[in-house]
C-alpha angles and dihedrals in degrees: 000000000000123000117268118246123225115233098244096205091054091045088059092050106040136047129193114227125221089257091052100255119135118238127201136179119250123256131229094054100108107075148356089047100148093078090049117090120241089244093055091047093046089052093049090060090071119087117246131211119252111252112262093244091059098044095089093052093049093048090053090056090049100050093160099050117095 
């Protein structure tokens, strides 16, 4: 059986934590920042966890991550 390839786009966007959860960065922090409050922009810096319904799809894109 051939080796499984990692989806490189997904590899740049998601990280698997030591406990096995999937981390992602928040969206809405690229442009049009003047109308967003400092509190909102500050909270968008923190990584978020991928929703439970999407974890299976992300793991399929990252076959070599444990």
